[in-house]
C-alpha positions as CSV (number, residue, x, y, z in Angstrom):
1,M,59.8,63.7,106.7
2,A,58.5,67.2,107.2
3,R,60.0,69.8,104.9
4,P,62.1,72.5,106.7
5,A,61.1,76.1,106.7
6,L,64.3,77.0,104.9
7,V,65.3,80.2,103.0
8,L,68.3,80.2,100.7
9,L,69.8,83.6,100.1
10,L,70.9,82.9,96.6
11,V,70.9,84.5,93.1
12,L,68.6,82.1,91.3
13,A,67.3,81.7,87.9
14,A,64.8,79.9,85.6
15,G,64.5,76.2,84.7
16,P,62.3,73.6,83.3
17,A,59.0,72.9,85.0
18,L,58.8,70.7,88.1
19,G,59.5,67.0,87.6
20,Q,58.5,64.1,89.8
21,A,60.3,61.0,91.0
22,S,59.6,57.6,89.7
23,A,61.0,54.3,91.0
24,G,64.1,54.8,88.9
25,G,64.6,58.4,89.8
26,F,63.4,61.5,87.8
27,D,61.0,61.6,85.0
28,A,60.3,64.3,82.4
29,R,56.7,65.2,83.3
30,T,55.9,68.8,83.9
31,E,53.3,70.9,85.6
32,P,52.6,74.6,85.9
33,T,54.9,76.5,88.2
34,P,54.0,79.5,90.4
35,P,56.4,82.5,90.2
36,P,59.5,82.1,92.4
37,I,60.5,84.5,95.2
38,E,63.0,87.0,93.8
39,R,66.6,86.4,94.9
40,A,65.6,83.9,97.6
41,Y,64.3,80.4,97.8
42,D,61.8,79.2,100.4
43,V,61.2,75.5,100.2
44,D,57.7,75.9,101.5
45,A,56.8,78.6,98.9
46,A,57.5,78.9,95.2
47,P,60.1,77.0,93.2
48,A,63.2,78.9,92.1
49,Y,65.3,78.5,89.0
50,Y,68.9,79.2,88.0
51,V,71.1,79.3,84.9
52,T,73.5,76.4,84.5
53,A,75.7,77.7,81.7
54,P,78.4,80.5,81.7
55,E,76.7,82.5,79.0
56,V,73.0,82.1,78.1
57,A,71.3,84.3,75.5
58,L,68.0,85.9,76.5
59,R,66.4,86.3,73.1
60,A,63.5,88.5,71.9
61,A,61.8,85.4,70.4
62,P,62.0,81.6,70.7
63,D,64.5,81.3,67.9
64,D,68.3,81.0,67.9
65,R,68.4,83.7,65.2
66,A,66.4,86.2,67.3
67,A,68.0,89.4,68.7
68,V,69.8,88.9,72.1
69,V,68.2,91.1,74.8
70,L,71.0,90.3,77.2
71,T,73.4,87.6,78.2
72,L,72.8,85.7,81.5
73,R,75.5,84.2,83.6
74,V,75.6,80.9,85.5
75,R,73.5,81.1,88.7
76,D,71.6,84.2,87.5
77,G,68.0,84.1,88.7
78,V,64.9,84.6,86.6
79,R,61.2,84.0,86.8
80,V,59.7,81.4,84.4
81,L,56.6,83.0,82.9
82,G,55.5,80.1,80.7
83,D,56.0,76.4,80.1
84,E,57.4,75.9,76.6
85,A,56.0,79.2,75.6
86,G,56.6,80.0,72.0
87,G,57.7,76.5,71.0
88,A,59.1,73.3,72.4
89,G,62.5,73.6,74.0
90,W,62.1,77.3,75.0
91,R,61.0,79.1,78.2
92,L,59.7,82.6,78.5
93,V,61.4,84.2,81.5
94,Q,61.9,87.5,83.2
95,Y,65.2,88.8,84.5
96,G,64.8,92.1,86.3
97,P,62.8,94.4,84.0
98,D,63.6,92.3,80.9
99,R,61.7,89.5,79.4
100,G,62.8,87.0,76.7
101,Y,63.3,83.4,75.8
102,V,66.0,81.0,76.8
103,R,66.7,77.4,75.9
104,A,65.2,75.0,78.4
105,E,68.3,72.9,78.8
106,A,70.3,76.0,80.0
107,I,68.1,76.4,83.2
108,S,67.2,74.2,86.1
109,N,65.2,74.1,89.4
110,V,67.0,71.2,91.0
111,W,68.7,71.8,94.3
112,V,70.3,69.6,97.0
113,R,70.0,69.7,100.8
114,V,72.5,67.7,102.9
115,D,71.5,67.0,106.5
116,K,74.6,66.1,108.4
117,S,72.8,64.9,111.5
118,D,70.6,62.3,109.8
119,R,73.3,61.6,107.1
120,T,70.9,62.1,104.3
121,V,71.0,63.9,100.9
122,Y,67.6,65.3,99.9
123,V,67.1,66.3,96.2
124,Y,64.4,68.7,95.2
125,R,62.9,70.1,92.1
126,G,61.6,73.5,93.2
127,D,59.6,72.8,96.3
128,R,59.0,69.1,95.5
129,L,61.2,66.5,97.3
130,V,62.1,63.9,94.7
131,R,64.8,61.8,96.4
132,E,66.2,60.9,99.8
133,L,69.7,59.2,99.6
134,P,71.7,57.8,102.5
135,A,75.1,59.5,102.8
136,D,78.5,58.9,104.5
137,V,80.0,62.0,106.2
138,S,82.9,63.0,108.4
139,R,83.4,61.9,111.9
140,S,83.4,65.4,113.2
141,D,79.9,67.0,113.1
142,E,81.1,70.6,113.5
143,D,81.3,73.3,110.8
144,K,84.5,73.5,108.8
145,V,86.8,76.4,109.9
146,R,90.1,75.7,108.3
147,R,92.3,73.2,106.4
148,S,93.2,70.2,108.5
149,A,96.8,69.3,109.0
150,R,97.9,65.8,108.1
151,G,96.3,63.3,110.5
152,E,94.3,66.1,112.2
153,A,91.0,64.2,112.1
154,D,89.1,66.8,114.2
155,H,89.2,69.3,111.3
156,Y,88.0,66.8,108.7
157,R,84.6,68.5,108.7
158,V,81.8,69.0,106.3
159,P,81.2,72.8,106.0
160,E,77.7,74.2,106.7
161,G,75.9,76.9,104.7
162,V,74.7,77.7,101.2
163,F,77.0,76.7,98.3
164,F,76.7,75.6,94.7
165,V,78.2,73.0,92.4
166,C,81.2,74.8,90.9
167,R,82.6,71.8,88.9
168,K,81.6,68.3,87.9
169,N,84.4,65.7,88.0
170,D,83.7,62.4,86.2
171,A,87.3,61.2,86.8
172,S,87.3,61.5,90.6
173,Q,89.3,59.0,92.7
174,Y,86.0,58.6,94.4
175,Y,84.1,57.6,91.2
176,R,82.3,60.8,90.3
177,A,82.1,64.1,92.2
178,F,80.3,67.4,92.4
179,V,82.8,70.0,93.7
180,V,81.2,72.2,96.3
181,S,81.9,76.0,96.3
182,Y,83.7,76.0,99.7
183,P,85.0,78.3,101.0
184,N,82.0,80.7,100.5
185,P,81.9,84.4,101.5
186,V,80.6,83.5,105.0
187,H,83.5,81.2,105.7
188,A,85.9,83.7,104.1
189,L,84.7,86.5,106.3
190,R,85.1,84.4,109.4
191,G,88.6,83.4,108.2
192,L,89.5,87.0,107.6
193,E,88.4,88.0,111.1
194,R,90.4,85.2,112.6
195,G,93.5,86.0,110.6
196,L,93.5,82.8,108.6
197,I,93.4,84.6,105.2
198,T,94.4,87.9,103.8
199,Q,92.1,90.7,102.6
200,A,93.1,89.8,99.0
201,Q,92.2,86.2,99.5
202,Y,88.8,87.2,101.0
203,E,88.0,89.4,98.1
204,A,89.0,86.6,95.6
205,I,86.6,84.2,97.3
206,V,83.8,86.8,97.3
207,D,84.4,87.6,93.6
208,A,84.3,83.9,92.7
209,D,81.0,83.4,94.5
210,R,79.4,86.4,92.8
211,E,80.6,85.3,89.3
212,G,79.7,81.6,89.8
213,R,83.3,80.4,89.6
214,E,85.3,77.9,91.7
215,P,86.7,79.7,94.7
216,P,90.4,79.7,95.6
217,M,91.0,76.4,97.5
218,G,94.6,76.7,98.4
219,T,94.2,79.0,101.4
220,R,94.3,78.1,105.1
221,L,90.5,77.6,104.9
222,G,90.9,74.5,102.8
223,G,88.8,73.3,99.9
224,L,88.0,70.5,97.5
225,I,84.9,69.6,99.4
226,E,82.8,67.2,97.3
227,I,79.7,65.2,97.1
228,H,81.2,62.1,95.6
229,G,80.8,58.4,95.0
230,N,82.2,55.3,96.7
231,G,79.7,55.7,99.6
232,S,78.6,52.7,101.6
233,G,74.9,53.6,101.7
234,R,75.0,52.8,105.4
235,R,75.4,56.3,106.7
236,R,78.9,55.8,108.0
237,A,81.4,58.4,109.3
238,W,84.7,58.1,107.4
239,T,85.2,61.0,104.9
240,R,87.6,63.9,105.2
241,G,85.0,66.7,104.9
242,C,83.1,65.3,101.9
243,V,79.7,63.7,101.5
244,A,79.8,60.2,100.0
245,L,76.9,58.6,98.1
246,R,76.7,55.1,96.5
247,N,77.9,55.1,92.9
248,V,74.5,54.1,91.6
249,H,73.1,57.3,93.2
250,M,75.8,59.4,91.7
251,D,74.9,58.0,88.3
252,E,71.3,58.8,88.9
253,L,72.0,62.4,89.8
254,W,74.7,63.1,87.2
255,A,72.3,64.2,84.5
256,Y,70.3,66.5,86.7
257,V,72.8,68.2,89.0
258,E,74.6,70.8,87.0
259,V,77.3,73.5,87.6
260,G,75.4,76.2,89.5
261,T,73.1,73.7,91.3
262,P,72.5,75.1,94.9
263,I,73.7,73.0,97.8
264,V,72.5,73.6,101.3
265,I,74.4,71.8,104.1
266,E,72.8,71.8,107.5
267,P,74.2,70.7,110.9
């Protein structure tokens, strides 16, 4: 399948070099990476990276005892300047005007694209497509606008746009789940303009997105949208706004999809 000309307007960061897919999923092989586009991701251009931990020390040398140049936040974006530069387990990166070293396990270039129309989840490392997974979705193919009332199936919708994994739940009623950062600022602005949420609720959603936190999910916009398990693998339409994968596929992705992983959901 041809790769889309897709740009993600994200705050992205650094991660390990590109991996490849094997018959069993991902492997640990690496290759040189070109510099990513600053504050954007173009799937047909350079790979992007992001921080996967709340506080990551950017150090002056590849040593846990070295001086801290600054502290990076989850989803902060940096350029990877070298593969294991300065020693195994470290990456030389640049964040704005600052350069330093970060632990390789605190950064990633994995991201996820959900295509609602072909009911498929595509998993990438940078600009390399590594997995295509059949997914179950909701019966309604429209963008989510608000929380559905009980039994109101028309509003059991999978939201569209750019999100991130804001929480991993390994005790979900649907096996395992990646919680999606819905509502995002785009949905919040639309909800504010339609009178569905207050100014304070809008600002809380925007603040959560900027800080890489889970957004408020108790407003009239709804929430708790997930990519979760218990999927059929037959591309059925039965969920209430979520994306369902087979449990074996959730197990495969669990070690690679982190808090902060970008998720793009397309119509």
